[in-house]
DRENDRENDREN-63805 format. One line per field, with one value per residue: residue number from 1; residue in three letters; chain; x, y, z of N, C-alpha, C, CB in turn. Coordinates in nm, 2 decimals. Atoms other than C-alpha are relative to their C-alpha. Glycine has a CB too. Layout:
N
nr: (NUM_...);
rest: (ALA_...);
kette: (A_...);
n_c1: (X_...);
n_c2: (Y_...);
n_c3: (Z_...);
ca_c1: (X_...);
ca_c2: (Y_...);
ca_c3: (Z_...);
c_c1: (X_...);
c_c2: (Y_...);
c_c3: (Z_...);
cb_c1: (X_...);
cb_c2: (Y_...);
cb_c3: (Z_...);
END
This chain:
115
nr: (1_2_3_4_5_6_7_8_9_10_11_12_13_14_15_16_17_18_19_20_21_22_23_24_25_26_27_28_29_30_31_32_33_34_35_36_37_38_39_40_41_42_43_44_45_46_47_48_49_50_51_52_53_54_55_56_57_58_59_60_61_62_63_64_65_66_67_68_69_70_71_72_73_74_75_76_77_78_79_80_81_82_83_84_85_86_87_88_89_90_91_92_93_94_95_96_97_98_99_100_101_102_103_104_105_106_107_108_109_110_111_112_113_114_115);
rest: (MET_THR_GLN_PRO_ARG_PRO_PRO_LEU_PRO_GLN_PRO_GLN_LEU_GLU_PRO_ALA_GLY_ILE_THR_PHE_GLU_GLN_TYR_GLU_GLU_PHE_THR_PRO_GLN_LYS_LEU_GLU_LEU_VAL_ASP_GLY_HIS_LEU_GLY_TYR_GLY_GLY_GLN_ASN_PRO_THR_GLY_PHE_HIS_LEU_ALA_VAL_LEU_THR_ASN_MET_GLY_LEU_LEU_ALA_ALA_ILE_ARG_ARG_VAL_GLY_ALA_SER_LEU_TRP_SER_GLU_ALA_LEU_ASP_ASN_TYR_LEU_ARG_SER_HIS_LEU_SER_THR_VAL_ASN_ALA_GLN_PRO_GLU_VAL_ALA_GLU_ALA_MET_LEU_ASN_ARG_PHE_ASN_ARG_ALA_MET_GLU_ASP_LEU_GLU_ALA_VAL_ALA_GLU_PHE_LEU_GLN_GLU);
kette: (A_A_A_A_A_A_A_A_A_A_A_A_A_A_A_A_A_A_A_A_A_A_A_A_A_A_A_A_A_A_A_A_A_A_A_A_A_A_A_A_A_A_A_A_A_A_A_A_A_A_A_A_A_A_A_A_A_A_A_A_A_A_A_A_A_A_A_A_A_A_A_A_A_A_A_A_A_A_A_A_A_A_A_A_A_A_A_A_A_A_A_A_A_A_A_A_A_A_A_A_A_A_A_A_A_A_A_A_A_A_A_A_A_A_A);
n_c1: (0.08_-0.08_0.02_0.04_-0.11_0.02_0.03_-0.11_-0.03_0.07_-0.09_0.06_-0.09_-0.12_-0.05_0.08_-0.05_0.08_0.01_-0.09_0.06_-0.02_-0.15_-0.02_0.07_-0.03_-0.14_-0.06_-0.11_-0.12_0.01_-0.09_-0.02_0.01_0.00_0.01_0.13_0.02_0.09_0.06_0.01_0.13_0.10_0.06_-0.07_0.09_0.00_-0.13_0.00_0.09_-0.07_-0.11_0.06_0.06_-0.11_-0.07_0.10_0.01_-0.07_-0.14_-0.02_0.01_-0.12_-0.11_0.02_0.03_0.15_0.03_0.02_0.13_0.11_0.01_0.07_0.14_0.06_0.02_0.10_0.14_0.04_0.03_0.13_0.10_0.03_0.09_0.13_0.12_0.08_0.05_-0.12_-0.02_-0.06_-0.14_-0.08_-0.01_-0.10_-0.13_-0.04_-0.03_-0.12_-0.11_-0.03_-0.06_-0.14_-0.08_-0.03_-0.09_-0.13_-0.05_-0.05_-0.12_-0.11_-0.03_-0.07_-0.13_-0.09);
n_c2: (-0.12_-0.12_-0.10_-0.13_-0.10_-0.10_-0.13_-0.09_-0.09_-0.13_-0.11_-0.10_-0.12_0.05_0.13_0.11_0.13_0.09_0.14_0.09_0.04_-0.11_0.00_0.12_-0.02_-0.12_-0.03_0.08_0.09_-0.06_-0.12_-0.01_-0.13_0.00_-0.13_-0.09_0.02_0.13_0.10_0.09_0.13_0.02_-0.02_-0.13_-0.06_-0.08_0.04_-0.04_-0.14_-0.03_0.06_-0.09_-0.13_0.04_0.01_-0.13_-0.10_-0.10_-0.13_0.02_0.00_-0.14_-0.07_0.04_-0.04_-0.15_-0.03_-0.05_0.11_0.07_-0.09_0.02_0.13_-0.01_-0.08_0.08_0.11_-0.06_-0.07_0.10_0.05_-0.10_-0.01_0.11_0.00_-0.02_-0.09_-0.11_-0.09_-0.11_0.07_0.04_-0.12_-0.05_0.08_-0.03_-0.14_0.02_0.07_-0.08_-0.09_0.08_0.04_-0.12_-0.02_0.10_-0.03_-0.11_0.05_0.08_-0.08_-0.08_0.09_0.04_-0.12);
n_c3: (0.00_0.01_-0.10_0.05_-0.01_-0.11_0.05_0.02_-0.12_0.01_-0.07_-0.09_-0.02_-0.09_0.04_-0.06_0.04_0.09_-0.05_0.06_0.13_0.09_0.04_0.09_0.13_0.07_0.01_0.11_-0.03_0.04_0.07_0.11_0.05_0.14_0.05_-0.10_-0.07_-0.07_0.06_-0.10_0.06_0.05_-0.10_-0.01_-0.12_-0.08_-0.14_-0.05_-0.02_-0.11_-0.12_-0.03_-0.05_-0.13_-0.10_0.00_-0.04_0.10_-0.04_0.03_0.14_0.04_-0.04_0.08_0.14_0.00_0.01_0.13_0.10_-0.03_0.05_0.14_0.02_-0.03_0.11_0.12_-0.03_-0.01_0.12_0.10_-0.04_0.02_0.14_0.03_-0.08_0.08_-0.08_0.08_0.03_-0.10_-0.13_0.03_0.01_-0.13_-0.08_0.06_-0.05_-0.15_-0.01_0.04_-0.11_-0.10_0.04_-0.01_-0.14_-0.04_0.06_-0.07_-0.13_0.02_0.03_-0.12_-0.09_0.05_0.00);
ca_c1: (0.00_0.13_0.18_0.01_0.25_0.30_0.17_0.39_0.58_0.41_0.66_0.57_0.72_0.95_1.16_0.97_1.05_0.94_0.84_1.07_0.82_0.85_1.23_1.22_0.97_1.10_1.48_1.66_1.90_2.16_2.18_2.34_2.48_2.37_2.46_2.48_2.14_2.07_1.93_1.71_1.76_1.43_1.24_1.00_1.19_0.87_0.87_1.24_1.21_0.92_1.11_1.41_1.18_1.00_1.32_1.46_1.14_1.01_1.15_1.50_1.46_1.35_1.65_1.89_1.75_1.63_1.28_1.31_1.35_1.06_0.85_0.93_0.84_0.52_0.44_0.50_0.30_0.00_0.00_-0.01_-0.30_-0.49_-0.47_-0.66_-0.94_-1.28_-1.45_-1.65_-1.41_-1.47_-1.40_-1.09_-0.97_-1.04_-0.84_-0.55_-0.54_-0.55_-0.28_-0.06_-0.09_-0.01_0.30_0.42_0.39_0.56_0.85_0.89_0.92_1.16_1.38_1.37_1.48_1.77_1.92);
ca_c2: (0.00_0.34_0.60_0.93_1.22_1.45_1.80_2.06_2.26_2.59_2.88_3.12_3.45_3.28_2.97_2.64_2.27_2.02_1.66_1.37_1.26_1.60_1.58_1.23_1.34_1.68_1.68_1.57_1.28_1.48_1.84_1.91_2.23_2.28_2.60_2.78_2.65_2.39_2.08_1.83_1.52_1.56_1.62_1.91_2.16_2.32_2.11_2.16_2.53_2.55_2.33_2.57_2.88_2.70_2.63_2.98_3.18_3.45_3.74_3.60_3.55_3.91_4.03_3.83_3.93_4.29_4.44_4.61_4.29_4.12_4.43_4.39_4.02_4.10_4.37_4.13_3.85_4.06_4.26_3.94_3.81_4.14_4.12_3.79_3.88_3.86_4.16_4.46_4.71_4.98_4.74_4.61_4.96_5.07_4.77_4.84_5.21_5.10_4.85_5.10_5.35_5.07_4.96_5.32_5.36_5.03_5.12_5.45_5.29_5.03_5.29_5.50_5.20_5.12_5.47);
ca_c3: (0.00_-0.09_0.18_0.12_0.05_0.35_0.32_0.18_0.45_0.53_0.59_0.87_0.98_1.24_1.18_1.23_1.19_0.93_1.00_0.92_0.65_0.49_0.50_0.34_0.07_-0.02_0.03_-0.29_-0.26_-0.44_-0.54_-0.87_-1.03_-1.39_-1.57_-1.24_-1.12_-0.85_-0.99_-0.81_-1.02_-1.19_-0.87_-0.84_-0.61_-0.46_-0.14_-0.09_-0.13_0.11_0.36_0.35_0.39_0.68_0.86_0.78_0.85_0.62_0.83_0.80_0.43_0.39_0.59_0.38_0.04_0.12_0.14_-0.20_-0.39_-0.20_-0.28_-0.64_-0.63_-0.46_-0.72_-1.01_-0.85_-0.75_-1.07_-1.28_-1.07_-1.09_-1.47_-1.47_-1.23_-1.40_-1.25_-1.38_-1.55_-1.29_-1.00_-1.17_-1.24_-0.88_-0.74_-0.98_-0.87_-0.50_-0.56_-0.74_-0.45_-0.20_-0.39_-0.42_-0.04_0.02_-0.21_-0.04_0.30_0.17_0.02_0.34_0.54_0.31_0.34);
c_c1: (0.09_-0.03_-0.04_0.12_-0.03_-0.03_0.12_0.03_-0.06_0.09_-0.09_0.10_0.13_0.04_-0.09_0.06_-0.09_0.00_0.11_-0.05_0.02_0.14_0.02_-0.06_0.06_0.15_0.06_0.11_0.13_-0.03_0.11_0.01_0.00_-0.01_-0.03_-0.13_0.01_-0.09_-0.04_-0.02_-0.14_-0.12_-0.05_0.06_-0.10_0.01_0.13_0.01_-0.08_0.06_0.11_-0.06_-0.07_0.10_0.06_-0.10_0.00_0.07_0.15_0.03_-0.01_0.13_0.12_0.00_-0.02_-0.15_-0.03_-0.02_-0.13_-0.11_-0.02_-0.06_-0.15_-0.08_-0.02_-0.11_-0.14_-0.05_-0.05_-0.14_-0.12_-0.04_-0.09_-0.13_-0.12_-0.10_-0.05_0.11_0.02_0.05_0.14_0.09_0.02_0.10_0.14_0.05_0.04_0.13_0.12_0.04_0.07_0.14_0.09_0.04_0.10_0.14_0.06_0.05_0.12_0.12_0.05_0.08_0.14_0.10_0.07);
c_c2: (0.12_0.10_0.13_0.10_0.09_0.13_0.08_0.08_0.14_0.10_0.09_0.11_-0.04_-0.14_-0.11_-0.13_-0.06_-0.14_-0.09_-0.05_0.11_0.00_-0.11_0.03_0.11_0.04_-0.09_-0.08_0.06_0.13_0.01_0.15_-0.01_0.14_0.11_-0.01_-0.13_-0.09_-0.10_-0.14_-0.03_0.02_0.14_0.07_0.07_-0.04_0.03_0.15_0.04_-0.05_0.10_0.13_-0.03_0.00_0.14_0.11_0.11_0.13_-0.01_0.00_0.14_0.08_-0.03_0.05_0.15_0.02_0.05_-0.11_-0.08_0.09_-0.01_-0.13_0.01_0.08_-0.08_-0.10_0.05_0.06_-0.10_-0.06_0.10_0.00_-0.11_-0.01_0.04_0.08_0.11_0.10_0.10_-0.05_-0.04_0.12_0.06_-0.08_0.02_0.13_-0.02_-0.07_0.08_0.10_-0.08_-0.03_0.13_0.03_-0.10_0.02_0.11_-0.03_-0.08_0.08_0.08_-0.09_-0.04_0.11_0.00);
c_c3: (0.00_0.11_-0.06_0.02_0.12_-0.06_-0.02_0.12_-0.02_0.07_0.08_0.01_0.07_-0.05_0.07_-0.06_-0.10_0.06_-0.07_-0.13_-0.10_-0.05_-0.10_-0.14_-0.08_-0.01_-0.11_0.06_-0.03_-0.07_-0.11_-0.05_-0.15_-0.05_0.11_0.08_0.08_-0.07_0.10_-0.05_-0.05_0.09_0.00_0.13_0.10_0.15_0.07_0.03_0.12_0.13_0.05_0.06_0.14_0.11_0.02_0.07_-0.10_0.04_-0.03_-0.15_-0.05_0.04_-0.09_-0.15_-0.01_-0.04_-0.14_-0.10_0.03_-0.04_-0.15_-0.04_0.03_-0.11_-0.12_0.02_0.01_-0.13_-0.10_0.04_-0.02_-0.15_-0.05_0.07_-0.10_0.09_-0.10_-0.02_0.10_0.13_-0.03_0.00_0.14_0.08_-0.05_0.05_0.15_0.01_-0.04_0.11_0.12_-0.03_0.00_0.15_0.05_-0.05_0.07_0.14_-0.01_-0.03_0.12_0.09_-0.05_0.01_0.14);
cb_c1: (-0.10_-0.02_0.14_-0.13_0.01_0.13_-0.10_-0.02_0.16_-0.14_0.07_-0.03_-0.07_-0.04_0.15_-0.15_0.02_0.06_-0.14_0.03_-0.15_-0.04_0.08_-0.06_-0.14_-0.07_0.07_0.05_-0.01_0.08_0.01_-0.04_0.13_-0.12_-0.10_0.01_-0.12_-0.04_0.07_-0.13_0.03_-0.01_0.06_-0.16_0.10_-0.14_-0.03_0.11_-0.05_-0.14_0.06_0.08_-0.10_-0.08_0.11_0.04_0.03_-0.14_-0.03_0.05_-0.11_-0.12_0.03_0.02_-0.12_0.09_-0.04_0.11_0.12_-0.01_0.03_0.15_0.07_-0.02_0.09_0.13_0.04_-0.01_0.11_0.11_0.00_0.05_0.13_0.08_0.01_-0.06_0.07_-0.12_-0.03_-0.13_-0.09_0.01_-0.06_-0.13_-0.04_-0.01_-0.12_-0.12_-0.01_-0.04_-0.13_-0.08_0.00_-0.08_-0.13_-0.05_-0.01_-0.10_-0.12_-0.03_-0.04_-0.12_-0.08_-0.02_-0.07);
cb_c2: (0.00_0.07_0.02_0.06_0.09_0.01_0.07_0.10_0.01_-0.01_0.07_-0.07_0.11_0.00_-0.02_0.01_-0.09_0.00_-0.06_-0.12_-0.03_0.14_-0.03_-0.12_0.02_0.11_-0.03_0.09_-0.14_-0.10_0.13_-0.09_0.07_-0.09_0.02_0.14_0.00_0.03_-0.08_0.06_-0.11_-0.13_-0.03_-0.01_0.09_-0.01_-0.15_-0.05_0.08_-0.06_-0.14_0.03_0.05_-0.13_-0.09_0.05_0.06_0.02_0.02_-0.13_-0.09_0.07_-0.04_-0.15_-0.07_0.07_0.10_0.09_-0.10_-0.02_0.15_0.01_-0.11_0.07_0.12_-0.06_-0.07_0.09_0.09_-0.11_-0.04_0.14_0.00_-0.13_0.11_-0.14_0.07_0.07_0.06_0.08_-0.12_-0.08_0.11_0.00_-0.15_0.00_0.10_-0.08_-0.12_0.08_0.06_-0.12_-0.06_0.12_-0.01_-0.14_0.02_0.12_-0.08_-0.11_0.10_0.05_-0.12_-0.04_0.13);
cb_c3: (0.12_-0.14_0.09_0.07_-0.13_0.09_0.10_-0.12_0.01_0.07_-0.11_0.14_0.07_0.15_0.04_-0.05_0.12_-0.14_-0.02_0.09_0.03_0.06_0.13_0.06_0.03_0.06_0.14_-0.11_-0.07_-0.09_0.10_-0.12_0.06_-0.05_-0.11_-0.05_-0.09_0.15_-0.12_0.05_0.11_-0.06_0.15_0.01_-0.05_-0.05_0.00_-0.09_-0.13_-0.02_-0.02_-0.12_-0.10_-0.01_-0.05_-0.14_0.15_-0.04_0.15_0.06_-0.07_0.06_0.15_0.00_-0.06_-0.10_0.10_-0.05_0.01_0.16_0.04_-0.07_0.08_0.14_-0.03_-0.04_0.13_0.12_-0.06_-0.01_0.15_0.04_-0.09_0.03_0.11_-0.04_0.12_0.07_-0.13_0.02_0.03_-0.14_-0.09_0.07_-0.02_-0.15_-0.01_0.06_-0.10_-0.13_0.06_0.03_-0.14_-0.06_0.08_-0.04_-0.15_0.01_0.07_-0.11_-0.12_0.07_0.03_-0.15_-0.01);
END
């Protein structure tokens, strides 16, 4: 009988542990370097990435990468999702305007903190 796959690790703000089952399922047997990129021997890297972020905690990840880059990633991710929302045009435009104002504010704060 096949064991069910363990749930994907769920990163939180603070560092957290993963289960042994998650470790076994999502940690590659061997990491490879191919053209400057980590390879996972054909394995989907999502579970491994989530396990690392779970162990690290999202606050530590932001500290190590920088808030401006996370802000840019959030901008790209949310903007792409907003473009696919099926809403009335005036509602979609209002949400886009609101999003643009929020991102401008977030970027200003991130820039201020970097100085």
